[in-house]
N, C-alpha and C positions, 0 to 999 in steps of 0.2 A: 377283781370286781367284787364289791360287797353283795351280800344277799339282797339288800334293799335295791341296789342298782339293777341286779338281775331281774328282780320282780318288775321294776319300772320298765326295763327293756321288753320283757315279755308282754306286759300289759299294752305297751305301745305297739308292739308287733301285732297282737291280736286285734287292736283297734284299727290298724291299717288294713289288715286282711278283711275285717268286717266291712270297712268302708268300701274297699274294692269290690267285695261281693255284692254289697247293696247297690253300688253304682252299676254293676253288670246287670243285676236284676231289673233296675229301673230303666236301663238302656234297652234291654230286651222287651220290657213291657211297653215302653214308648214306641219301639219299632213295631211291635204287634198291633198297638193301637193305631199307628199310622197306616198299617196295611188294611185296616177296616174302613179307611176313608178314601174316597175316589181321588185319584191323582189327576191333575190337569194335564190334558194332552193324551190321556189314555183312551182306549176304546170305549165306546158307549155300550153299557150293559144294562138291560132291563129284564125283569122277571117275566116269564111266560111259559107256554106249553112247549115241551121238547119231547119228540118221539124218535124212535129208531127205525121208522119206516119212511117210505117216500124216496124220492130221487133228488139229486142236485143239492144235497146238504152235507155239511161236515160238522161233526160233533167233537169237541175237545175239552180238556180241562182249562178253564179260564185262570190265568195267573195274574191278571191285572188287580192292583190294589182297589179295595172297595168292599162293599157288603156281599158281593157275589164271588169273591176270590175262592178258588179251588172248586167251584161248581162246574158241572158239565154245561156247556153252552152250545148253541146251534147257530150257524151262519150259512149263507149261500156258498156252495162249493166254488162258484166263479167269483166270489167276492169275500175271501176269508178274512180280510182286514176290516170288513164292514161291521155294522151294529150287531151286537150279540144278544141272543135270547137265553136267559139263565134258567136252569131247571130246578135249582134248589138241592140237587143231589151232588154231594162232594166226593171226589175221588183223588187218590194219589196217582194211580195209573188206570187207563181205560182203553177198551176196544169194543167194537160191535160189528156184527154182520147178520144179515137176514133177520132183523128184528130182535136179536138177542145181544145183550151187552154183558161185559164183565167189568166190575168196578172194584179196585183194590183200595181199601179204606184204612185209616188209623182210628183206633178206639182209644180215646184219651182216658187214662186212669189217674188216680190220685198220686201214684208213685212213678209209673212208667206207662208208655203206650203199648197196646197190642194191635194186631193187624188182622184183617179178614178180607176174604174175597166174596163179593156179592154178585150173584147172577141176576140180571135184570131182564124184564120183558120189554116189549116195544114201547110201553108207556113209562118206562123207568121204575116200575114197581118191582120190589124184591121177590124173587122166586126161591132162592136158596142162599144160605150163608155157609162159609167154610173158614175155619181158622187158618191163618197163614203164619208159619213159624219164624218169620223175620221181616225185615224191611222190604216192602214190595219194590220190584224192579221192572218186570216186563209183564205184559198181558196180551193175549190174543184170543179171538173167537174164530172158529172154522167158517169157511164160506157159507156153509149150510146153516150155521147157528147151532148145530147139534153138539159141538164140543167147545170148551173153553179151557185155556191154559194160563198159568201164571208162574212167575219165578220170584223168589224172595232170597235176599241175603240172610244167611244164618251165622256168618262170621265175617267181620270186616264190612266195609260199606262202599267198595269201589271195584270195578273190573280192571282198573288200571294196574294194580299190583298183583301179588300172588297170594296174599294173606286173606283169602276169602273162601267161603263155601256157600253153595246155593242149593235150593230145593226147587225143582220144577214139577208142577202138578198138572194133571189133566182131569177134567170132569165131563161126564156125559150130561148135558143140560136137560135131556129128556127124562132119564131115569134117576139122575142124582148120583150115579156111581162115580166114586172118586178114586183116582190113582194118585196117592199122595206124594210119590216120588218116582221119577224115571229111573232111579238107581236100582229098582227092582227088575228092570228089563234086562234081557240077555243081550250082550254086546258081541257083535261080530266085527273083527278087524282083520283086514287082509285075508278074508276067507276063513278065519278060524275063530273059535270061541275065545273071548278075551275076558279075563277077570282081573280087577285091580281095586284095592281098597280106596284109592284116591279118585275114582271115577266121579265126575261132577257134571251136571247138566244145567243148561239154561237156554232161554230164547226160543221157545217153541213157535213154529209156524205151520199151518195146516194146508194140505191139499184139499181138493173139492170132493174126494171120494169117501169121506168119513172113515178113512182107514189110515191113510198115509200122513205122516208129519215129518218135519225136519227140525233139528235142534243143534246146539253146540254141545259136544262132549269134551271135557278137559281131563287129561290123565297123563302122568309122566312128564309134566311140564309143557305139554303141547295141547293145542285145541284142534278139533275135527268137526267138520260138518257130518252129521249122521242123518240117515233116513230111517224113520221109525214106522213100525207096523203095529197098530192098536189091537189087531186080532191075535197075532202071534207073540205080542209083547217082546219084540226084538228091535234093536237098533243096529244099523250097519254103517261103518265109516265110509265116507265118500271122498273127502278132500281135506287137506290139512290147512291150518291157520285160518279158520272161519269162526267168527263170533257173531251172535245175535242175527241169525239168518232171517230173511223175509222172502217168501215164495211169491213169484209173480202171478198175476191173475190167470194166465194161461198155463201155469205149472211148468214152464220150460227153463226158468232162470231163478237164481237166488241172489238177492242183494245182501250185503253183509259188511261188517267192519273187519279189517285185516290189520294185524300188527306189522308195522313196517320198520325195519332196522334203521337206526339212526335218529328216529324221532324221540322226543322227550319221554321219560318213563311214565309221567302222569298224563301224557297226551299221545299215545303211541299208534293211533289208528288212522287208516284211510279207507274210504268207501270203495267197494268193488262190486261187480256183478259177475256171477259165475254161470256159464251156460252148462246146464246139467247133461246135455248130450255129448258135448265136446270137451267139457271141463276146462274151457278157455276162460281166463279171467280178464275183465275189462276194468281198469281204474276209472273212477268218475271224476268229473270236473269240480270237485270240492276240495280245496287245499287244506282246510282245517280238519283237526281231529274230531271225529263225531262219536260220542258215547251214547248211542241210541240204537234201538231196533227200528230201522227205517221202515216206512210204509209205502206200498205201491199205490199211488193215486189211480193209475191206469197202467197199461202195458208199456208206456213210454216215460213215465215220470215217477220219481221217488220223493217222498216227503219225510222230514226228520227235524229234530229239535237241536238247537245249539244254545248255550248260555246267553241270556239277555238281561236287560235292565230290571225286569220284573221276575227273573228266574229262568225263563226260557222263551225263545222265539222259534217259529216254524219256518223252514226253508224248503225249497224244492230244487231238484237238479235232474237233467235228462239221464235216463238209464242206459244210454249207449255210449257214454264217455264224452259226448260233444257238449257244446254250449257252456253255460256257467251256472253256478248256484245263485239263487236270489231269495231274499226274505219275502214270505207271503203273509205272515201274521205275527204280530208281537204279543208277548205275554200269553203264550199258548203252548200246550204240550199234549201228548197222547191223542192224536187225531184219529177219527174213524170216518171214512167217506161212505155215505149211504147210497144204496141203489147201484 
């Protein structure tokens, strides 16, 4: 091949790559533009006042296309698929309790995004901001509203594989004191002090005593449910193969996702409930793999997200293993039941 032909081939290749790149950018731009326009058949969303007080309401991140996408919205708890009131506050992950909220947000920069955790008061006003070292994943507020926790991916972007690392942080919402990583806590496993460079935590859930919490510890290729103590800065392993725990309102059970042998590598989980007194596991009537930190609506019902047409839909299932799962709201994620 002559030098001239090589130049021609090179120029043609560059032109093709440029065209592909331009087409990708235009496609992404068009898709983003479509997301700003309300889609026929979607939920009705109108702006209004949203608070974290009162009873009988649920607040979640609205995923429906339109001008209020990603905003926190409020609906009646007994009609979660009904008309939505949009707050104007955007979150990637959210949770609230006792008039305190935690909102994990993206901060869009000219080159890349950064992330932050925002503590909100009952009127969704910002109380404090904290840098988050990676992509937000989980968020929880204690039943008293005195503590908030969040988890972020700092390597990889999925719990399904093994190539990831997380940071789980806890903040006292009254004093602002931040525990930036649970990796600083002392680990007790099988009654003995345990040290490992690969210890990794995620999925905090709080008890009502402003001291006790539960979380997932990963180490040595296994995961464990741990009970944490905020005063002694200690975590103690309780049960193996537990991820993203969620403590029941009465403090007696933990709902979680469990890796089950034989399921696909990218969808390996089934939902279970663990009785903390007997350590007896109960599989739930949800046949699909759930990659979420489920939420207790009450002592009998669990709520969680699964992929949907707009990104995610909310489902509920009985917590005792009976019944069946059913969808309760489309285009929704990160719910918090008030009152």
